[in-house]
C-alpha positions in Angstrom: -38.3 19.8 25.9 -37.3 22.3 23.2 -34.9 24.0 25.7 -33.1 20.8 26.3 -32.5 20.3 22.6 -31.2 23.8 22.2 -28.9 23.4 25.2 -27.6 20.1 23.9 -26.9 21.6 20.5 -25.1 24.6 22.0 -23.1 22.2 24.2 -22.0 20.1 21.2 -21.0 23.2 19.2 -18.9 24.4 22.1 -17.2 21.0 22.3 -16.5 20.9 18.6 -15.1 24.4 18.5 -12.7 23.5 21.3 -11.5 20.5 19.3 -10.7 22.7 16.3 -8.0 24.4 18.3 -6.5 21.2 19.6 -2.8 20.6 18.7 -2.0 18.0 16.1 0.7 15.5 16.4 3.2 14.9 13.6 5.3 11.8 13.6 7.9 13.5 11.3 8.5 16.5 13.5 11.9 17.3 14.8 13.3 18.5 18.2 16.2 20.4 16.8 18.1 23.1 18.7 17.4 26.4 16.8 21.2 26.9 16.6 21.5 23.8 14.3 21.4 25.0 10.7 23.4 22.5 8.7 24.0 18.9 8.2 26.7 16.9 6.4 26.2 13.3 5.2 29.3 11.5 4.0 29.1 8.9 1.3 28.3 5.6 3.0 30.6 2.7 2.2 29.6 -0.9 1.4 31.4 -3.4 3.5 28.9 -6.3 3.1 30.0 -9.3 1.0 27.0 -9.2 -1.3 24.6 -6.7 -2.7 24.4 -4.5 -5.7 27.5 -2.4 -6.5 25.5 0.9 -6.3 23.8 0.1 -3.0 25.9 2.5 -0.8 25.5 5.4 -3.2 21.7 4.8 -3.4 21.4 4.7 0.4 23.4 7.9 0.8 21.2 9.8 -1.7 18.0 8.5 -0.2 19.2 9.6 3.3 20.1 13.0 2.0 16.8 13.5 0.2 14.8 12.4 3.3 16.6 14.8 5.6 16.3 17.7 3.2 12.6 17.0 2.7 11.8 16.6 6.4 14.0 19.2 8.1 14.9 22.8 7.6 18.6 22.0 7.6 21.0 23.0 4.8 23.1 20.2 3.4 26.8 21.1 3.4 29.7 18.9 2.1 31.5 18.7 5.4 31.5 19.9 9.1 27.7 20.2 9.4 26.2 20.9 12.8 24.8 17.4 12.4 27.1 14.9 10.8 26.3 11.4 9.5 28.8 8.7 8.3 28.5 5.0 7.9 28.9 1.6 6.3 26.6 -1.0 5.0 27.8 -4.0 7.1 25.2 -6.6 6.4 23.4 -7.9 3.3 22.2 -11.5 3.6 19.5 -13.8 2.4 18.2 -16.5 4.6 15.3 -19.0 4.6 12.5 -18.2 7.1 9.6 -20.5 6.5 10.4 -24.2 5.7 7.7 -26.1 3.8 8.5 -29.5 5.2 9.5 -30.7 1.8 13.0 -32.2 1.4 15.4 -31.5 -1.3 18.2 -34.0 -1.3 18.9 -36.0 1.9 18.5 -33.4 4.6 17.7 -29.9 3.2 14.3 -28.5 3.7 12.8 -26.3 1.0 12.0 -22.8 2.2 8.6 -21.2 1.3 9.9 -17.7 2.1 13.3 -16.1 2.0 14.4 -13.0 4.0 16.7 -10.2 2.8 18.3 -8.4 5.8 20.4 -5.3 5.5 22.4 -3.7 8.3 23.9 -0.2 8.3 26.2 1.1 10.9 25.8 4.8 11.4 28.0 7.3 13.2 26.1 10.5 14.2 27.6 13.6 15.7 25.6 16.6 17.0 28.1 19.5 17.4 25.9 21.3 19.9 25.0 18.3 22.2 27.4 15.4 22.3 25.0 13.4 24.5 22.9 12.9 21.3 25.8 11.3 19.5 25.6 7.6 18.6 27.4 4.9 16.8 24.8 2.2 16.1 23.8 -0.4 13.6 20.3 -0.2 12.1 18.9 -3.2 10.4 15.7 -4.3 8.8 14.4 -7.1 6.6 11.9 -7.9 4.0 10.6 -11.4 3.0 9.8 -12.8 -0.4 8.5 -16.0 -1.8 11.0 -18.7 -2.7 9.3 -19.1 -6.1 10.9 -15.7 -7.0 14.6 -15.1 -7.4 16.3 -12.4 -5.5 17.1 -10.7 -8.8 13.4 -10.4 -9.5 12.5 -8.7 -6.2 15.8 -7.2 -5.0 15.3 -3.5 -6.0 11.8 -3.4 -4.4 13.1 -5.1 -1.2 16.1 -2.8 -0.9 13.8 0.2 -1.4 11.5 -1.0 1.4 14.4 -1.8 3.8 16.1 1.5 3.1 12.9 3.4 3.8 12.6 1.8 7.2 16.2 2.2 8.1 16.2 5.9 7.1 13.1 6.5 9.2 14.8 4.8 12.2 17.9 7.0 11.7 15.8 10.1 11.4 13.8 9.2 14.6 17.0 8.5 16.6 18.9 11.5 15.5 16.6 14.5 15.0 13.1 13.4 16.2 14.5 12.1 19.5 11.9 9.2 19.6 
């Protein structure tokens, strides 16, 4: 009986020591060609009818910071091995959850509103043009209709930008 316990304990220790050497997965890893050393990110433009005046500048800075923090690439002003440019093409608020209450003759009151932002990105990889893309990335965030957009706008924009930047990162350098 004692031999079985010792055998079982040794078996468990062998299993656990094998797990210690197992590779770990990182969802922020990159699959970059070692020749790629630089990136350039042009200032994004705002072509959406609404939104804060500094939205494009804020997005550009957040994108640059994210790539600098999560890659080994040096940021250069132009002609980087990886190049990003783009435009904010959509900024809209729409009702998403009607309450059933009417306001006026036909309008339903919305319980929730949705802010949607769309950003068109042109990406160029100077070493592998099959990786290039010209694509719109969009995301949304909802807020209660008892709040005004002005009250929640900065937090919503931050949340939406975070997701769009993650999507751009995954599409361009993580190759997800």
